[in-house]
C-alpha positions as CSV (number, residue, x, y, z in Angstrom):
1,M,32.4,-18.4,97.6
2,T,35.0,-19.6,99.3
3,H,38.6,-19.1,97.7
4,P,41.6,-21.2,98.5
5,A,44.3,-19.7,100.8
6,I,47.3,-17.6,99.9
7,R,50.7,-18.7,101.5
8,V,52.3,-15.4,102.4
9,S,55.5,-14.2,103.6
10,E,55.2,-11.0,104.3
11,I,53.0,-8.0,103.7
12,F,54.5,-4.7,104.0
13,G,54.5,-1.1,102.7
14,P,53.6,1.4,102.1
15,T,56.9,2.2,100.5
16,I,58.1,3.1,97.0
17,Q,58.6,0.5,94.4
18,G,62.5,0.1,93.7
19,E,62.8,-1.1,90.6
20,G,61.5,-1.5,87.0
21,V,58.8,-0.2,85.0
22,L,57.3,1.5,88.2
23,I,60.1,2.3,90.2
24,G,59.7,5.2,92.6
25,L,55.7,4.8,92.8
26,P,54.1,4.3,96.2
27,T,53.5,0.7,96.4
28,V,51.8,-1.8,99.2
29,F,53.8,-5.4,98.8
30,V,52.5,-9.2,99.1
31,R,54.9,-11.1,98.7
32,T,54.2,-14.7,98.7
33,G,56.1,-18.0,99.5
34,G,57.6,-20.5,97.5
35,C,58.8,-20.6,94.4
36,D,60.0,-23.2,91.6
37,Y,63.4,-21.7,90.9
38,R,66.3,-21.7,93.2
39,C,68.3,-18.8,91.8
40,S,72.2,-18.6,92.9
41,W,71.8,-14.8,93.6
42,C,68.2,-14.7,95.0
43,D,67.8,-11.7,97.3
44,S,64.6,-13.2,99.1
45,L,65.2,-16.5,99.8
46,H,62.9,-16.4,103.1
47,A,60.1,-16.3,100.7
48,V,62.1,-19.0,98.5
49,D,63.1,-21.9,100.4
50,N,60.9,-24.7,102.0
51,Q,63.4,-24.3,105.3
52,Y,61.7,-20.9,105.7
53,R,58.2,-22.1,105.4
54,H,57.4,-22.3,109.5
55,E,57.3,-18.4,108.7
56,W,55.1,-18.2,106.0
57,E,51.0,-18.0,106.7
58,M,48.0,-19.1,105.0
59,M,45.8,-16.5,104.8
60,S,42.5,-16.0,103.2
61,I,41.8,-13.4,100.6
62,D,40.2,-11.5,103.2
63,A,42.9,-11.8,105.7
64,V,45.6,-10.5,102.7
65,W,43.1,-7.4,102.2
66,Q,42.7,-6.0,105.6
67,S,46.0,-5.7,105.8
68,V,46.5,-4.1,102.3
69,V,43.7,-1.9,103.6
70,G,45.0,-1.0,107.0
71,L,48.7,-0.5,105.6
72,S,47.1,1.9,103.1
73,G,45.0,3.4,105.0
74,G,41.8,2.6,102.8
75,R,43.3,4.8,99.8
76,P,43.6,2.8,96.8
77,V,47.4,2.7,95.9
78,M,49.5,0.2,93.7
79,V,49.7,-3.4,95.5
80,S,52.8,-5.5,94.0
81,L,52.4,-9.2,94.1
82,S,56.3,-10.8,94.6
83,G,57.8,-13.8,95.8
84,G,59.3,-16.1,95.3
85,N,57.2,-16.7,92.2
86,P,53.7,-15.4,93.0
87,A,52.3,-17.0,90.1
88,I,52.1,-20.1,92.3
89,Q,49.6,-18.6,94.3
90,P,45.9,-18.3,93.7
91,L,45.9,-14.6,93.5
92,G,43.1,-13.9,90.9
93,A,40.4,-13.4,93.7
94,L,42.6,-11.0,95.1
95,I,43.0,-9.0,92.5
96,E,39.1,-9.0,91.6
97,R,38.8,-7.8,95.1
98,G,41.3,-5.1,95.2
99,H,39.9,-3.4,91.8
100,R,36.1,-3.2,93.3
101,E,37.6,-0.6,95.7
102,G,40.0,0.9,92.9
103,Y,43.1,-0.6,93.9
104,R,46.1,-1.7,91.2
105,F,48.1,-4.7,90.9
106,A,51.4,-5.1,89.4
107,L,52.6,-8.9,89.3
108,E,56.5,-10.0,89.0
109,T,57.3,-13.3,87.6
110,Q,60.0,-15.4,86.1
111,G,57.2,-16.8,83.1
112,S,57.4,-20.1,83.9
113,V,54.0,-20.8,85.7
114,V,50.9,-19.3,83.4
115,R,47.6,-18.0,85.0
116,D,44.7,-17.4,83.2
117,W,44.0,-14.2,85.6
118,F,47.0,-12.6,84.4
119,A,44.9,-10.6,82.2
120,E,43.0,-9.6,85.3
121,L,46.6,-7.5,86.2
122,D,47.0,-3.8,85.9
123,V,50.9,-4.5,85.4
124,L,52.7,-7.8,84.2
125,V,56.6,-7.9,84.6
126,L,57.8,-10.7,82.9
127,S,61.6,-11.3,84.5
128,P,63.2,-14.5,82.7
129,K,66.3,-15.4,84.8
130,P,69.9,-15.0,82.8
131,P,72.7,-17.9,82.9
132,S,74.3,-16.0,86.3
133,S,71.0,-17.2,88.2
134,E,71.9,-21.2,86.8
135,M,68.3,-21.7,86.0
136,T,66.8,-22.4,82.6
137,T,64.8,-20.7,80.7
138,D,61.1,-22.9,79.2
139,W,60.6,-20.0,76.4
140,A,57.3,-21.7,75.6
141,A,56.2,-21.4,79.0
142,F,57.1,-17.9,79.0
143,E,55.1,-17.0,75.4
144,A,52.1,-18.9,77.1
145,C,52.3,-16.2,80.0
146,V,52.7,-13.3,77.5
147,Q,50.1,-15.0,75.9
148,A,47.6,-15.2,79.1
149,A,48.4,-11.8,79.9
150,N,46.1,-11.0,76.4
151,E,47.1,-7.6,75.8
152,K,45.5,-6.4,78.6
153,P,47.7,-5.4,81.2
154,Q,50.5,-3.4,80.4
155,V,53.3,-6.0,80.2
156,V,57.2,-5.3,80.4
157,L,60.6,-7.2,80.9
158,K,62.9,-7.0,83.4
159,L,66.2,-8.3,83.4
160,V,69.2,-8.8,86.3
161,V,72.6,-8.4,84.4
162,F,75.6,-9.8,86.2
163,D,77.9,-10.1,83.3
164,E,78.7,-10.7,79.9
165,S,76.8,-13.9,79.1
166,D,73.5,-12.2,81.0
167,Y,74.1,-9.1,78.8
168,A,73.8,-11.3,75.6
169,Y,71.0,-13.2,77.1
170,A,68.7,-9.7,77.9
171,K,69.5,-9.1,74.2
172,D,68.4,-12.0,73.0
173,A,65.3,-12.0,75.1
174,A,64.6,-8.5,73.7
175,A,65.1,-10.2,70.1
176,R,62.1,-12.9,71.1
177,F,59.7,-10.1,72.4
178,P,60.4,-7.1,70.5
179,R,57.4,-5.6,71.3
180,L,57.8,-5.4,75.2
181,P,59.1,-2.6,76.4
182,I,62.5,-4.2,78.5
183,Y,64.3,-2.8,81.8
184,L,67.8,-3.8,82.8
185,Q,69.2,-3.6,85.8
186,P,72.6,-4.2,87.8
187,G,72.7,-7.2,90.0
188,N,73.3,-7.7,93.4
189,H,76.3,-10.0,94.0
190,T,75.9,-9.3,97.9
191,P,72.1,-10.3,98.6
192,P,70.8,-10.9,102.2
193,R,70.7,-14.5,103.9
194,P,67.6,-14.7,105.5
195,G,67.6,-13.7,109.2
196,N,70.6,-11.4,108.4
197,G,68.7,-8.0,106.7
198,D,71.4,-5.8,108.2
199,S,74.1,-7.4,106.0
200,A,76.1,-5.1,104.2
201,V,75.8,-4.4,100.5
202,D,78.8,-3.5,98.0
203,L,77.3,-0.5,96.6
204,D,80.7,0.3,94.8
205,G,80.4,-2.9,93.0
206,I,77.1,-2.5,91.9
207,T,77.6,1.3,91.0
208,K,80.3,-0.3,88.7
209,R,78.4,-3.0,87.1
210,M,75.6,-0.3,86.5
211,E,78.4,2.1,84.8
212,W,79.4,-0.8,82.6
213,L,75.7,-1.6,82.0
214,V,75.1,1.8,80.7
215,E,78.7,1.7,78.7
216,S,77.5,-1.5,77.0
217,V,74.1,-0.6,76.1
218,T,75.0,3.3,74.4
219,R,78.3,1.3,73.0
220,D,75.6,-1.0,71.0
221,R,73.5,1.6,70.2
222,W,70.8,-0.3,72.3
223,F,68.3,2.7,72.3
224,E,65.5,0.4,73.2
225,A,66.7,-0.8,76.6
226,R,66.2,1.1,79.9
227,V,68.7,0.9,82.8
228,L,67.5,1.6,85.8
229,P,69.0,1.1,89.5
230,Q,67.7,-1.0,92.3
231,L,66.5,2.2,94.4
232,H,65.7,0.2,97.4
233,V,69.2,-1.1,97.5
234,M,70.9,2.2,97.3
235,L,68.7,3.6,100.0
236,W,68.3,0.8,102.2
237,G,71.1,-2.0,101.4
238,N,69.5,-5.1,102.1
239,K,67.3,-4.4,104.8
240,R,63.6,-5.9,104.7
241,G,60.4,-4.6,104.7
242,V,61.3,-1.2,102.7
């Protein structure tokens, strides 16, 4: 059977997952190209904005999979499907192929595009974008993403928080979906520009935001929330491919 090609920005690893429910877990990343959002603080514009599409490659399922197997040395590992918004791409057949060989799959999306193959994932990370992103959440589409998972993968919420408005948004998201575990992380206000992966990161500023976020959660007795750093930013700054 011939499957549609996947638009790929980059494939790299194995490295560790830097954030959320799988933080610290060895992972190979398949980053797709293209997104239906344009967040003001996007840290992966090279995989989002169409002006960089000449760097993306249309790859067959077999080509993507051979890259994953080569990077992992043929040993099953978690595969993170990211972007951009990976839900735009036809990833169902890739997930099926990997599962046959013992690999597991996590996908992170803002919850704006619904796919029936969400139910085939091992982990679905839904990351709605708060007010600081300058995007608007379609909660009906988001709910449809939760329903598409059909209680088969592990489904979690992950939110980036920059300020009080974002924090209030995160609490609202948690109230809308009280059954979903929620992970919070301080936003990186010094994201890289494409082609400038060695740009400086304000770690002091990010750490202060993390301290404020911890203080806010504990003050409010919001004991269901887990506050985590972006581990990859702490270790490698804005460097790509890690």
